[in-house]
C-alpha positions in Angstrom: 43.6 123.7 76.4 43.1 121.1 73.6 47.1 120.9 73.1 47.4 120.4 76.8 44.8 117.5 76.8 46.4 116.1 73.5 49.7 116.0 75.3 48.3 114.3 78.3 46.4 111.7 76.2 49.4 111.0 74.5 51.4 110.6 77.4 48.9 108.1 78.8 48.8 106.3 75.6 52.6 105.9 75.9 52.2 104.5 79.5 49.7 102.0 78.3 51.8 100.9 75.4 54.6 100.4 77.6 52.6 98.4 80.1 51.3 96.2 77.3 54.7 95.6 76.0 56.1 94.6 79.4 53.3 92.2 79.9 54.0 90.6 76.5 57.6 90.3 77.3 57.1 88.5 80.8 56.6 84.7 80.9 53.1 83.6 81.1 54.0 80.7 83.5 53.2 77.1 82.8 50.0 75.0 82.1 50.5 71.3 82.9 47.8 69.2 81.2 47.6 65.6 82.3 45.8 62.2 81.3 45.8 59.3 83.4 45.0 55.7 82.1 44.3 53.4 85.1 43.4 56.1 87.4 39.9 57.6 87.0 39.6 59.8 90.0 42.1 61.0 92.8 44.3 63.6 94.0 47.5 64.5 92.2 50.5 66.4 94.1 53.2 68.5 92.3 56.3 68.4 94.5 60.0 69.8 94.5 63.0 67.5 95.9 65.4 69.4 98.1 68.9 67.4 97.6 70.3 69.3 100.7 68.0 67.6 103.1 66.7 64.9 101.0 62.9 65.9 101.4 60.1 66.6 99.1 57.8 69.3 99.6 54.4 69.7 97.7 54.0 72.9 95.9 50.5 72.5 94.4 47.8 69.8 94.2 44.6 69.3 92.0 42.1 66.5 91.4 42.2 64.0 89.0 38.5 63.9 87.3 37.8 61.4 84.7 41.2 60.7 84.0 42.4 64.2 83.7 44.1 66.9 85.5 45.5 70.3 85.1 48.2 72.6 87.0 49.0 76.3 86.4 51.6 78.3 87.9 55.0 79.9 87.1 58.8 78.9 87.4 61.8 80.9 87.8 63.4 78.5 85.4 62.8 74.9 84.1 62.8 72.5 86.8 62.6 68.8 87.5 59.4 68.1 89.8 57.6 65.1 91.1 54.1 63.8 90.4 52.3 61.9 93.0 48.8 60.5 92.8 46.5 59.1 95.3 45.1 56.8 96.2 48.0 54.2 95.1 50.9 56.6 95.7 51.8 56.5 92.1 54.9 58.5 91.5 56.8 59.9 88.3 59.1 63.0 87.5 59.1 65.3 84.6 61.1 68.4 83.7 58.7 71.3 83.7 59.1 74.7 82.4 56.9 77.7 81.5 54.5 77.2 78.5 52.0 74.2 77.7 53.2 71.0 78.7 51.4 67.7 78.5 51.8 64.5 80.2 50.4 61.1 79.6 50.3 58.5 82.3 49.5 54.7 82.1 49.7 52.6 85.3 50.4 49.4 83.3 53.8 48.0 84.0 54.6 50.4 86.9 57.3 49.2 89.6 55.4 48.3 92.9 57.4 48.7 96.2 56.6 48.0 99.8 59.0 49.6 102.5 56.7 49.4 105.4 59.0 47.2 107.3 61.7 50.0 107.1 59.1 52.5 108.6 58.2 53.9 105.1 55.4 53.7 102.7 54.5 51.7 99.7 53.5 52.7 96.3 54.6 52.3 92.5 57.0 54.0 90.3 55.2 54.9 86.9 57.1 53.5 83.7 54.7 54.5 80.9 55.0 58.3 81.1 55.2 60.5 78.0 55.9 64.4 78.2 55.3 66.8 75.2 55.9 70.5 75.2 59.0 70.6 77.6 62.2 71.2 75.6 64.2 70.3 78.9 62.6 67.1 79.0 63.3 66.4 75.4 67.0 67.3 76.0 67.3 65.0 78.9 65.7 61.9 77.4 68.1 62.4 74.3 71.0 62.4 76.6 69.7 59.4 78.8 68.5 57.4 75.8 71.6 57.6 73.6 72.4 54.5 71.7 75.8 54.1 73.0 74.8 54.4 76.5 71.8 52.0 76.0 74.2 49.4 74.6 76.5 49.6 77.8 73.6 49.5 80.0 72.0 46.2 78.4 75.5 44.6 78.6 75.6 45.6 82.2 72.3 44.2 83.1 73.2 40.8 81.4 76.5 40.6 83.3 74.5 41.5 86.6 72.3 38.6 86.0 75.1 36.1 85.3 76.9 37.4 88.5 73.6 36.9 90.6 73.4 33.3 89.2 77.0 32.2 89.4 78.2 30.0 92.2 81.8 29.5 91.5 83.8 32.1 93.4 86.5 32.4 90.9 84.0 33.0 87.8 82.2 35.4 90.1 85.2 37.4 90.9 85.9 37.6 86.8 82.3 39.0 86.3 82.7 41.4 89.1 85.9 42.7 87.4 84.1 42.6 83.9 81.2 44.6 85.4 83.6 47.4 86.8 85.4 47.7 83.5 81.9 48.1 81.7 80.9 50.5 84.4 84.0 52.7 83.7 83.3 52.4 80.1 79.6 53.7 80.6 80.7 56.6 82.7 83.3 57.7 80.2 80.6 57.6 77.3 78.1 59.3 79.6 80.5 62.1 80.7 81.5 62.8 77.2 77.9 63.2 75.9 77.0 65.4 78.7 80.1 67.7 78.2 79.3 67.9 74.4 75.7 68.9 75.2 76.9 71.6 77.8 79.5 73.1 75.3 76.5 73.3 72.7 73.8 74.4 75.3 75.6 76.3 78.0 72.3 77.9 79.4 70.3 74.8 79.5 69.1 73.7 82.9 68.7 70.1 81.7 72.5 70.0 81.3 73.4 71.3 84.6 70.7 68.8 86.1 72.3 66.0 83.9 75.8 66.8 85.2 74.7 66.9 88.6 73.1 63.5 88.5 76.4 62.1 86.9 78.3 63.6 89.6 76.3 62.0 92.4 77.9 58.5 91.2 81.3 59.9 90.1 82.0 62.2 93.1 85.7 61.2 92.9 86.4 63.1 89.8 89.4 65.4 90.0 88.5 68.9 91.4 89.7 70.4 88.2 87.3 68.6 86.3 84.5 69.3 88.3 85.5 73.0 88.2 86.0 73.2 84.4 82.6 71.7 83.9 81.0 74.1 86.1 82.6 77.0 84.5 80.7 76.2 81.2 77.5 76.8 82.6 75.6 80.4 81.5 72.5 82.1 81.8 69.5 80.2 83.3 71.5 77.0 83.9 73.8 79.3 86.2 71.0 80.6 88.3 69.2 77.2 88.7 69.4 75.4 92.2 71.2 72.5 90.6 74.1 74.9 89.7 74.0 76.4 93.2 74.4 72.9 94.7 77.3 71.9 92.3 79.1 75.2 93.3 78.5 74.4 96.9 80.2 70.9 96.5 83.1 72.3 94.6 83.8 74.9 97.2 83.6 72.0 99.7 86.1 69.8 97.7 88.5 72.7 97.1 88.7 72.9 101.1 89.9 69.3 101.3 92.7 69.6 98.7 96.3 68.7 99.9 97.8 71.7 101.8 94.8 72.8 103.5 93.9 72.4 107.3 91.7 69.5 107.8 88.5 70.5 109.4 88.4 69.6 113.0 85.6 67.3 114.8 84.7 65.8 118.0 83.0 62.5 118.3 82.3 59.8 121.1 84.5 56.8 121.8 83.1 53.6 123.0 83.2 54.7 126.4 81.3 57.6 125.5 83.9 60.0 126.2 84.8 62.7 123.5 87.8 62.6 121.5 88.6 65.5 118.8 90.9 65.3 115.9 93.1 68.3 117.3 93.8 66.1 120.3 96.2 64.0 118.0 97.9 67.0 116.5 101.8 66.7 116.6 101.5 63.3 114.8 100.9 62.0 111.2 97.4 61.0 111.4 95.3 58.8 109.1 91.7 59.3 109.2 90.0 56.0 108.4 86.2 56.2 107.4 84.8 52.6 107.7 81.7 50.8 109.2 81.0 47.1 110.6 79.0 46.2 107.5 81.7 47.3 105.0 83.4 44.1 103.8 86.6 45.8 102.0 87.0 48.1 105.0 87.4 45.1 107.3 89.4 43.2 104.8 91.9 46.3 105.0 92.2 46.1 108.7 95.1 43.5 108.7 97.2 45.7 106.4 96.7 48.9 108.5 97.8 46.8 111.7 101.0 46.2 109.9 101.4 49.8 108.9 100.5 51.0 112.3 102.9 48.5 114.1 105.7 49.8 111.6 105.2 53.5 112.1 103.4 54.3 115.2 106.6 54.8 117.4 107.8 57.1 114.7 104.8 59.4 115.2 102.1 57.9 113.2 98.4 57.5 114.5 95.2 56.2 113.1 91.8 57.5 113.9 89.0 55.3 112.6 85.5 57.1 112.2 82.8 54.4 112.0 79.6 55.1 109.8 77.5 52.5 111.8 74.2 54.0 112.9 74.0 51.4 115.6 76.3 51.3 118.5 76.2 47.5 119.2 77.2 46.5 115.6 80.2 49.0 116.1 81.2 47.6 119.4 80.9 43.9 118.2 83.1 44.6 115.2 85.7 46.4 117.3 85.8 43.3 119.7 86.4 41.1 116.7 89.1 43.2 114.8 91.1 44.3 117.9 92.2 47.6 116.2 94.8 49.0 118.4 94.3 52.7 117.3 91.8 55.3 118.7 88.0 54.5 117.6 85.2 57.1 117.5 81.6 56.7 116.1 80.0 59.3 113.6 76.7 61.1 114.3 73.5 61.1 112.2 71.9 64.4 113.5 69.2 64.4 110.5 67.1 61.5 109.6 67.8 59.9 106.2 71.0 62.1 105.9 74.5 60.9 105.8 76.8 61.0 108.9 78.0 64.4 109.9 81.6 64.1 109.7 81.5 61.9 106.8 79.6 64.7 105.0 82.2 67.2 106.2 84.9 65.3 104.5 82.9 64.7 101.4 83.0 60.9 101.9 80.7 59.2 99.5 81.8 55.7 99.7 84.0 53.5 102.2 86.8 52.6 103.1 88.2 56.1 102.6 91.5 57.7 104.0 92.7 61.2 104.7 96.4 61.4 105.7 97.4 64.4 107.5 100.9 65.9 108.7 101.9 67.0 112.1 100.1 70.1 111.7 96.8 68.8 110.6 97.3 69.7 106.8 96.0 67.3 104.4 98.7 65.2 102.6 96.7 62.5 100.9 92.9 62.2 100.4 91.4 59.4 98.4 90.6 55.4 98.7 93.8 54.3 97.6 95.9 52.2 100.1 99.1 52.3 98.1 99.6 56.2 97.8 99.0 56.2 101.6 101.8 53.5 102.1 104.1 55.3 99.5 103.6 58.8 101.3 104.4 57.1 104.8 107.5 55.6 103.3 108.6 58.7 102.2 107.8 60.5 105.4 108.9 58.0 108.0 111.1 55.5 106.2 110.5 52.1 104.6 
């Protein structure tokens, strides 16, 4: 009997040890401790930003009492989250991760804004924010504050001020070219630094977040470059929402590579009748993404009129897709420009989101062109008029 009891007791002891071991191995979650200079009492919200629909969702809230607050919770992985303190609508971001993280906030020097005339609110973006205890935040800060980037950023700001103040058109154009060259230099340094970080820290969520931010402003990078960069990520970085978003964008970009069938769409003409891309099958078609407010788009129209006159009778068509949100602006521009080819206007089904067809075609800036063959396969995808010209000359004669 004693032997049996001993066996039972030993078994129970083993179970208890296992439970204690599992508990010790599981992450305890995060404790975010905050201090606020300039805000004695109020309410602070912790929020998550959704890149897909550009909305923020509050995931927790607590009170600011005598200039201090505390959050407790658990994250699946490190994550960039937002803080918003009311009254005053003070906002800041931090890279939160499981563990104890401290944030110190000072309202002095904040950037105040007022967007009420646009149907939005007013508030202030906090500038004096110090985060301690978050390795991800430290990594991101080290990347963003690299001396080489700080130097090109400072030069760019100086050139921007000169450009704004300059009245001479010729000098202004020269400054614009200098700004463009410096921007390319800045981007090259930034991409090199991010790649170095990723190769050394492939599982760091801060790395995939930093690359995702870079890609937003450099979305024309070759698909192969995007793919090669994404393939470097491992572990926690690969399970993050930032990786999932990049992987989706890669898939969308791959679908638009030359040789693939262009996605069909249907939009409205100025008389409110429908026109589909597939209605133009059997012709070489250039989809022209433009808008009335886009100066380079309108400056390109005389060139495309010449191209249209030259090749239209040989089976070439242009379909202009306007990014205008106001029909009156679109119609006024069409009346002025007198473009002889079909015109449709894109749709904005979701507030604060890009146009439907423009998003389908991964158009992040305009003017932008997609040239299709007679079967609807993509021949050229990009913003360079000369490449379109050369392709048409090869297909239809010079």
